[in-house]
C-alpha positions as CSV (number, residue, x, y, z in Angstrom):
1,M,0.0,0.0,0.0
2,A,1.2,3.5,-0.8
3,L,2.0,6.1,1.8
4,S,-1.1,7.9,3.0
5,W,-1.7,11.5,2.1
6,D,-1.2,12.8,5.6
7,L,2.0,11.0,6.0
8,R,3.3,12.4,2.8
9,I,2.7,16.0,4.0
10,N,4.3,15.2,7.3
11,I,7.3,14.0,5.5
12,A,7.4,17.2,3.4
13,L,7.3,19.3,6.5
14,D,10.2,17.4,8.1
15,V,12.3,17.9,5.0
16,A,11.4,21.5,4.8
17,R,12.4,22.0,8.5
18,G,15.8,20.4,7.9
19,L,16.5,22.6,4.9
20,E,15.3,25.7,6.8
21,Y,17.9,24.9,9.5
22,L,20.7,24.5,7.0
23,H,19.7,27.8,5.3
24,D,18.8,30.0,8.3
25,G,20.0,28.2,11.4
26,A,23.5,26.9,10.6
27,I,26.5,29.3,10.9
28,P,27.6,29.8,8.2
29,S,24.5,28.9,6.3
30,V,24.7,25.8,4.1
31,V,23.1,24.5,0.9
32,H,22.4,20.9,0.5
33,R,22.8,20.7,-3.3
34,D,21.3,17.2,-3.8
35,I,17.8,17.1,-2.4
36,K,15.9,14.1,-3.9
37,S,13.7,11.3,-2.7
38,S,16.6,8.8,-2.2
39,N,18.3,11.2,0.1
40,I,15.3,11.4,2.4
41,L,15.4,8.7,5.1
42,L,12.5,7.5,7.3
43,D,13.0,6.3,10.8
44,R,10.8,3.7,12.6
45,T,8.2,6.3,13.5
46,M,8.0,7.5,9.8
47,R,9.8,10.8,10.6
48,A,11.9,12.1,7.7
49,R,15.5,13.0,7.9
50,V,17.6,14.7,5.2
51,A,20.7,12.6,4.4
52,D,23.9,12.6,2.3
53,F,25.6,15.9,2.8
54,G,28.5,15.0,0.5
55,L,27.8,18.0,-1.8
56,S,26.8,20.4,0.9
57,R,28.6,23.7,1.4
58,E,28.2,27.4,1.5
59,E,26.4,29.1,-1.4
60,I,28.4,28.9,-4.6
61,V,28.5,31.9,-6.9
62,S,31.1,31.1,-9.6
63,R,30.8,30.5,-13.3
64,H,33.7,28.1,-13.1
65,A,32.3,25.7,-10.5
66,P,31.4,22.3,-11.9
67,I,27.7,21.3,-12.0
68,R,26.8,18.8,-9.3
69,G,23.5,17.3,-8.3
70,T,20.9,14.8,-9.8
71,F,19.2,15.2,-13.1
72,G,15.5,16.1,-12.7
73,Y,16.0,17.9,-9.5
74,L,18.6,20.5,-10.7
75,D,17.6,24.1,-10.7
76,P,17.7,25.2,-14.4
77,E,19.0,28.7,-13.3
78,Y,21.9,26.9,-11.6
79,V,22.7,24.9,-14.7
80,S,22.8,28.1,-16.8
81,S,24.6,30.4,-14.3
82,R,26.7,27.8,-12.4
83,S,25.7,29.7,-9.2
84,Y,24.1,27.5,-6.6
85,T,22.0,29.4,-4.0
86,K,19.4,28.6,-1.3
87,K,16.7,29.0,-4.0
88,S,18.3,26.1,-5.9
89,D,17.6,23.9,-2.9
90,V,14.0,25.3,-2.9
91,Y,13.7,24.2,-6.6
92,S,14.8,20.7,-5.7
93,F,12.3,20.6,-2.8
94,G,9.5,21.7,-5.1
95,V,10.3,18.7,-7.3
96,L,10.2,16.5,-4.2
97,L,6.9,17.9,-3.2
98,F,5.4,17.1,-6.6
99,E,6.9,13.6,-6.3
100,L,5.1,13.1,-3.1
101,I,1.8,14.4,-4.6
102,A,2.0,12.4,-7.9
103,G,3.8,9.3,-6.8
104,R,6.3,9.5,-9.8
105,T,9.9,10.5,-10.2
106,P,11.5,13.0,-12.5
107,Q,12.8,10.1,-14.5
108,Q,9.2,9.0,-15.0
109,G,8.3,12.3,-16.7
110,L,7.1,14.1,-13.5
111,L,7.9,17.7,-14.5
112,E,6.3,17.2,-18.0
113,Y,3.2,15.8,-16.2
114,V,3.2,18.8,-13.8
115,E,3.4,21.4,-16.7
116,L,0.5,19.8,-18.5
117,A,-1.6,19.9,-15.3
118,A,-0.6,23.5,-14.8
119,I,-2.3,24.5,-18.0
120,N,-5.6,23.5,-16.5
121,A,-4.8,24.6,-12.9
122,D,-6.7,27.8,-12.1
123,G,-5.0,29.8,-9.3
124,R,-5.2,27.6,-6.3
125,G,-7.3,24.8,-7.8
126,G,-7.2,22.2,-10.5
127,W,-4.2,20.1,-9.3
128,E,-6.2,17.0,-8.4
129,E,-5.5,15.4,-11.8
130,I,-1.9,14.7,-10.8
131,A,-2.7,13.0,-7.5
132,D,-1.2,9.6,-7.1
133,S,-3.9,7.1,-8.2
134,R,-2.8,4.8,-5.4
135,L,-4.3,7.3,-2.9
136,E,-7.7,6.4,-4.3
137,G,-9.0,9.8,-3.6
138,S,-8.1,9.6,0.1
139,F,-7.0,13.2,0.5
140,D,-8.4,16.6,1.2
141,L,-8.9,18.4,-2.1
142,E,-8.3,21.9,-0.7
143,E,-5.1,20.7,1.0
144,L,-3.8,19.0,-2.1
145,N,-4.3,22.1,-4.1
146,E,-2.5,24.2,-1.4
147,V,0.5,21.9,-1.4
148,A,0.7,21.7,-5.2
149,T,0.5,25.5,-5.5
150,L,3.4,25.7,-3.1
151,A,5.4,23.2,-5.1
152,Y,4.7,25.0,-8.4
153,K,5.9,28.3,-6.9
154,S,9.1,26.5,-5.7
155,I,9.9,25.3,-9.2
156,N,9.5,28.7,-10.9
157,R,12.3,29.1,-13.4
158,L,13.2,32.5,-11.9
159,S,14.8,31.9,-8.5
160,R,13.8,35.4,-7.1
161,R,10.1,34.3,-7.5
162,R,10.5,31.2,-5.4
163,P,9.6,31.2,-1.7
164,S,12.2,30.7,1.0
165,M,12.4,27.5,3.0
166,R,11.2,29.5,6.0
167,D,8.1,30.5,3.9
168,L,7.5,26.9,3.0
169,V,7.8,25.6,6.5
170,Q,5.3,28.1,7.7
171,A,2.8,27.3,4.9
172,L,3.1,23.5,5.4
173,S,2.8,23.9,9.2
174,N,-0.4,25.9,8.7
175,T,-1.8,23.3,6.4
176,I,-1.2,20.6,9.0
177,K,-2.6,22.7,11.8
178,E,-5.8,23.3,9.8
179,R,-6.0,19.5,9.1
180,N,-5.6,18.7,12.8
181,Y,-8.3,21.3,13.7
182,R,-10.7,19.6,11.3
183,T,-9.9,16.2,12.7
184,R,-10.5,17.4,16.3
185,R,-13.7,19.0,15.3
186,K,-15.0,15.8,13.6
187,R,-14.0,13.8,16.7
188,H,-15.9,16.2,19.0
189,L,-19.1,16.2,16.8
190,L,-19.3,12.5,15.9
191,P,-20.3,11.2,19.4
192,V,-23.0,13.9,19.7
193,A,-24.6,12.8,16.5
194,V,-24.5,9.2,17.4
195,V,-26.1,9.8,20.8
196,E,-28.8,12.1,19.3
197,E,-29.7,9.6,16.7
198,S,-29.8,6.7,19.2
199,A,-32.0,8.7,21.6
200,K,-34.5,9.3,18.8
201,E,-34.8,5.6,17.9
202,D,-34.9,4.1,21.4
203,P,-35.2,6.5,24.3
204,L,-34.2,5.0,27.7
205,P,-34.7,6.3,31.2
206,Y,-31.0,6.1,32.0
207,P,-28.0,7.8,30.3
208,Q,-26.6,6.1,27.3
209,H,-22.9,5.8,26.5
210,S,-21.8,5.8,22.8
211,R,-18.6,4.2,21.7
212,E,-16.4,6.7,19.6
213,E,-14.5,4.9,16.9
214,S,-11.0,6.1,16.2
215,M,-10.5,8.5,13.4
216,D,-7.1,7.1,12.8
217,S,-6.4,3.8,11.0
218,L,-3.2,1.8,10.8
219,S,-2.0,0.1,7.6
220,D,1.2,-1.3,6.2
221,L,3.2,1.5,4.7
222,T,5.6,1.4,1.7
223,D,7.5,4.0,-0.3
224,V,5.7,6.4,-2.5
């Protein structure tokens, strides 16, 4: 079974926080230079960790520096200018986000797939057509469109128009907070509805107790 939608977004936030630390927390700041799915490791609790810092270093602004990285995740501006900046990591992260959404890699035509979908995408909507079919529709449509919009901004060909990793962390955190709020609200309302319906069908002279079923489910999880 494929990774659940909620888990995919949690992974995205973990990776974003790791990159934010490299960019804004480390002294001096560091760029990773090779963000891709195979460099993201999951621990036993399915928390994501950024790995393989072999290419990491301070920002490189030099036309003579050799190009390093992985095809499909490389910032096109970096390829043309040979200058690798924090926004180049943002581009690679945007590709990774789309990989989590669509369940396919750049080598499987991911970016071509995204550009075709972008033609039909209208503002913040219309991205559902690229959702991984293995999700079988088990995702919040508004949430998917929000995340896809973030990913598309991140792969803008002009680096100055891409968000920072700090912006992405904040946006993804807000998305998850809103999801958790909706879940708590459903958990709060469900028992009330069950009790009210039961009371209508078979009123009893003593208090009834309803059994609230868990909103969470466990399943065997595999890679996207």
